[in-house]
C-alpha positions as CSV (number, residue, x, y, z in Angstrom):
1,M,0.0,0.2,0.1
2,G,1.4,3.4,-0.9
3,I,1.4,6.7,0.6
4,S,-1.3,9.4,0.0
5,T,-0.4,13.0,0.5
6,V,-2.7,15.8,0.0
7,I,-0.9,18.8,-1.1
8,T,-2.6,22.3,0.2
9,S,-2.3,25.8,0.9
10,G,-5.6,27.1,2.0
11,K,-5.0,29.8,-0.2
12,G,-4.5,30.7,-4.0
13,G,-1.0,31.7,-5.4
14,A,1.3,29.6,-2.6
15,G,2.8,27.4,-5.1
16,K,1.1,24.2,-4.4
17,S,0.6,22.8,-7.8
18,T,4.5,23.5,-8.4
19,V,5.4,21.7,-4.9
20,C,2.9,18.7,-6.3
21,V,4.5,18.5,-9.7
22,G,8.3,19.0,-8.6
23,L,7.8,16.3,-5.9
24,G,6.2,14.2,-8.4
25,Y,9.5,14.0,-10.6
26,A,11.7,13.7,-7.7
27,L,10.2,10.8,-6.2
28,A,9.9,9.2,-9.5
29,R,13.5,9.9,-10.2
30,R,14.0,7.7,-6.9
31,G,12.4,5.0,-8.6
32,R,8.8,5.2,-7.1
33,R,5.9,4.8,-8.8
34,V,3.7,8.4,-8.1
35,L,0.4,9.3,-9.2
36,L,-0.5,13.1,-9.5
37,V,-4.5,13.4,-8.5
38,D,-5.6,16.7,-9.7
39,C,-8.5,17.7,-7.5
40,D,-9.0,21.2,-8.8
41,A,-12.3,20.7,-10.9
42,G,-13.2,22.9,-13.4
43,L,-9.6,24.7,-12.9
44,R,-7.5,22.0,-13.8
45,T,-3.6,22.6,-14.2
46,L,-1.4,19.4,-13.5
47,D,-2.4,18.2,-17.0
48,R,-0.7,21.4,-18.5
49,M,2.3,21.3,-16.2
50,T,3.1,17.7,-16.8
51,G,2.8,18.1,-20.8
52,T,-0.2,15.9,-20.8
53,E,-2.6,18.3,-21.7
54,E,-3.1,17.1,-25.5
55,N,-3.7,13.2,-24.6
56,L,-6.6,13.7,-22.1
57,V,-9.5,11.9,-23.1
58,F,-11.1,10.7,-19.5
59,D,-10.6,12.1,-15.9
60,I,-11.5,11.5,-12.5
61,S,-15.3,11.8,-12.8
62,D,-15.5,9.3,-15.7
63,V,-13.6,6.5,-13.5
64,V,-16.2,7.5,-10.4
65,C,-19.3,7.6,-12.8
66,G,-18.5,4.4,-14.5
67,R,-17.5,5.5,-17.9
68,C,-14.0,4.0,-18.0
69,A,-11.8,2.1,-15.9
70,P,-9.2,3.6,-13.7
71,V,-6.3,2.6,-16.0
72,S,-8.0,4.6,-19.0
73,A,-7.8,7.9,-17.1
74,I,-4.5,7.6,-15.7
75,Y,-2.0,9.2,-18.0
76,P,2.1,8.7,-18.1
77,C,3.9,12.0,-17.6
78,P,6.1,12.5,-20.6
79,G,10.0,12.7,-19.7
80,A,9.4,11.2,-16.3
81,E,9.2,7.4,-15.8
82,G,6.9,6.2,-13.3
83,L,5.0,9.9,-12.7
84,F,1.5,9.4,-13.8
85,L,-1.6,12.0,-13.9
86,L,-5.3,11.3,-13.1
87,P,-6.8,15.0,-14.0
88,A,-9.8,16.5,-12.8
89,P,-12.9,17.3,-14.5
90,A,-13.0,20.0,-17.0
91,S,-16.1,21.3,-15.3
92,G,-16.9,22.0,-11.8
93,E,-20.3,20.4,-11.7
94,D,-18.6,17.2,-12.1
95,A,-16.5,17.7,-8.6
96,V,-15.9,14.1,-6.9
97,P,-17.8,14.2,-3.6
98,P,-15.5,14.0,-0.4
99,E,-17.2,10.6,0.7
100,V,-16.2,8.9,-2.8
101,M,-12.7,10.3,-2.6
102,G,-12.3,8.7,0.8
103,Q,-12.8,5.5,-1.1
104,L,-11.1,5.9,-4.3
105,V,-7.8,7.0,-2.8
106,P,-6.9,3.8,-0.7
107,M,-7.8,2.0,-3.7
108,L,-5.8,4.0,-5.9
109,A,-2.7,3.4,-3.3
110,R,-2.6,-0.1,-3.8
111,Y,-1.0,0.7,-7.0
112,F,1.3,3.3,-6.3
113,D,4.3,4.2,-4.1
114,H,3.1,7.4,-3.5
115,V,-0.6,9.4,-4.6
116,L,0.0,13.1,-4.3
117,L,-3.4,14.8,-4.2
118,D,-3.2,18.4,-5.6
119,S,-5.7,20.4,-3.4
120,P,-7.8,23.4,-5.0
121,A,-7.3,26.7,-3.4
122,G,-9.6,27.6,-0.3
123,V,-11.1,25.1,2.3
124,G,-14.5,24.3,0.7
125,K,-15.7,20.7,-0.8
126,G,-13.2,20.5,-3.4
127,F,-10.1,21.1,-0.2
128,R,-12.3,18.5,1.7
129,A,-12.4,15.9,-0.9
130,A,-8.5,16.5,-1.5
131,A,-8.1,15.7,2.2
132,C,-10.3,12.4,2.5
133,G,-8.1,9.0,3.2
134,A,-4.9,11.2,2.9
135,D,-2.2,9.3,5.0
136,G,-0.6,13.0,5.6
137,A,-0.3,16.7,4.2
138,L,1.9,19.3,3.1
139,V,0.7,22.7,3.9
140,V,2.2,25.0,1.3
141,C,2.7,28.6,2.3
142,G,4.6,31.9,1.7
143,P,6.6,33.5,4.5
144,D,3.8,36.4,4.6
145,P,1.4,37.0,7.1
146,V,-1.4,36.1,4.9
147,G,-0.1,32.9,3.7
148,V,0.6,31.8,7.2
149,R,-2.8,32.3,8.4
150,G,-3.9,29.9,5.7
151,A,-1.7,27.4,7.1
152,E,-3.0,27.9,10.4
153,T,-6.2,27.6,9.3
154,V,-5.6,24.6,7.1
155,R,-4.0,22.9,10.4
156,G,-6.8,23.2,12.1
157,L,-9.3,21.5,9.7
158,L,-7.0,18.8,8.8
159,E,-6.7,18.0,12.3
160,E,-10.6,17.5,12.5
161,F,-10.3,15.3,9.5
162,S,-7.6,13.4,11.6
163,V,-4.8,13.4,9.0
164,P,-2.2,11.9,10.9
165,E,0.6,13.7,9.7
166,M,1.4,17.1,8.7
167,R,4.3,19.3,7.4
168,L,4.7,22.7,6.4
169,V,6.2,23.5,3.3
170,I,7.6,27.4,2.8
171,N,7.5,28.1,-0.7
172,R,8.9,30.7,-3.0
173,F,11.4,31.8,-0.2
174,N,13.2,34.5,-0.8
175,G,15.7,35.9,2.0
176,G,16.0,39.3,1.1
177,F,12.9,40.2,0.6
178,F,11.8,38.2,3.7
179,R,14.4,40.2,5.5
180,Q,13.2,43.5,4.2
181,T,9.5,43.2,4.9
182,G,10.5,42.5,8.7
183,V,7.1,40.8,9.4
184,F,8.6,37.5,11.0
185,E,11.8,37.9,12.8
186,D,12.6,34.3,11.2
187,L,11.6,31.4,9.7
188,D,11.0,29.8,13.6
189,A,8.6,32.6,14.2
190,V,6.8,31.5,10.9
191,I,6.7,27.8,11.7
192,D,5.3,28.6,15.3
193,R,2.8,30.7,13.8
194,S,1.6,27.8,11.5
195,G,1.7,25.5,14.5
196,I,2.8,22.8,11.7
197,R,6.3,20.9,12.0
198,L,8.5,22.1,9.3
199,G,9.2,19.6,5.9
200,G,11.4,22.1,4.0
201,V,12.3,25.2,2.5
202,V,11.8,25.8,-1.2
203,P,13.3,29.0,-2.8
204,E,11.6,31.1,-5.3
205,D,13.1,29.5,-8.5
206,L,11.5,31.1,-11.6
207,A,13.3,28.9,-14.2
208,M,11.6,25.6,-12.3
209,A,8.3,27.3,-12.6
210,A,8.8,28.3,-16.2
211,A,9.6,24.7,-16.9
212,F,6.4,23.4,-15.4
213,L,4.2,26.1,-17.2
214,K,5.8,24.7,-20.5
215,G,4.9,21.2,-19.3
216,E,8.3,20.2,-19.0
217,A,10.6,18.4,-16.3
218,A,12.6,21.1,-14.4
219,P,16.6,20.7,-14.5
220,V,17.8,18.6,-11.2
221,E,20.1,21.1,-10.6
222,L,17.8,24.1,-10.4
223,P,17.6,25.3,-6.5
224,G,13.9,25.0,-6.2
225,M,14.4,21.2,-7.4
226,M,17.1,20.3,-5.1
227,A,14.9,21.7,-2.3
228,L,12.2,19.4,-3.4
229,E,14.4,16.5,-3.9
230,R,15.3,16.9,0.0
231,I,11.5,16.9,0.7
232,A,10.9,14.0,-1.3
233,E,13.6,12.2,0.9
234,R,12.1,13.3,4.1
235,L,8.7,12.0,3.1
236,E,10.3,8.7,2.7
237,G,11.4,8.9,6.1
238,E,15.0,9.9,5.6
239,R,16.8,12.1,7.8
240,V,17.8,15.1,5.8
241,P,19.0,18.5,7.6
242,I,17.0,21.9,6.2
243,P,19.9,24.1,5.3
244,G,19.9,27.2,7.4
245,M,17.9,25.3,10.1
246,G,20.3,23.4,11.9
């Protein structure tokens, strides 16, 4: 049985889809079978980011409604052996309800080492559906008051859903800008405010984001990908120090 992890933020613009795709590539490079599940019905993005956009015929709603077998709606991602995508419906009206996702996710986890669920922005039904049945969560936020407040809210909801493991991913980190704003004294203050144990810090990396927007794998040597490689190692239980955090 594989591990299912919901990747969420509580607000839009935190970069959780970038984290989800980059982490998927990182885990696949470790020889794992990885399934990305796009839970953002009506606004799906992972098909574009993984280069599978032109191949889509079926999506997760077709699986749930019995219009196709699960294998027909799961697409291999070009240039990444072991990485697959189950896309979201093109229409929000076809969103999969939480109780159905709670049954579907454990079934999918039988066939993959990792199932990464990309949650939509906000804390509505789409968020609840993505979190249902997840073994753990990566809560993505920027080092800013609005992002951290969103992470704090999501933490409380995940606790209500009894998601057993949570880790904070501070994304798009720019040290100079962080110090200039002076809102938080240091990253420890960000972690304390969120109330979530730190899982990793991903630096702002425009080259990595640009590669994913073009539907391409980002070079491993980019700073953002190197950070996501370390998060992948921690997700698999390895003890990997976080640079600058002791």
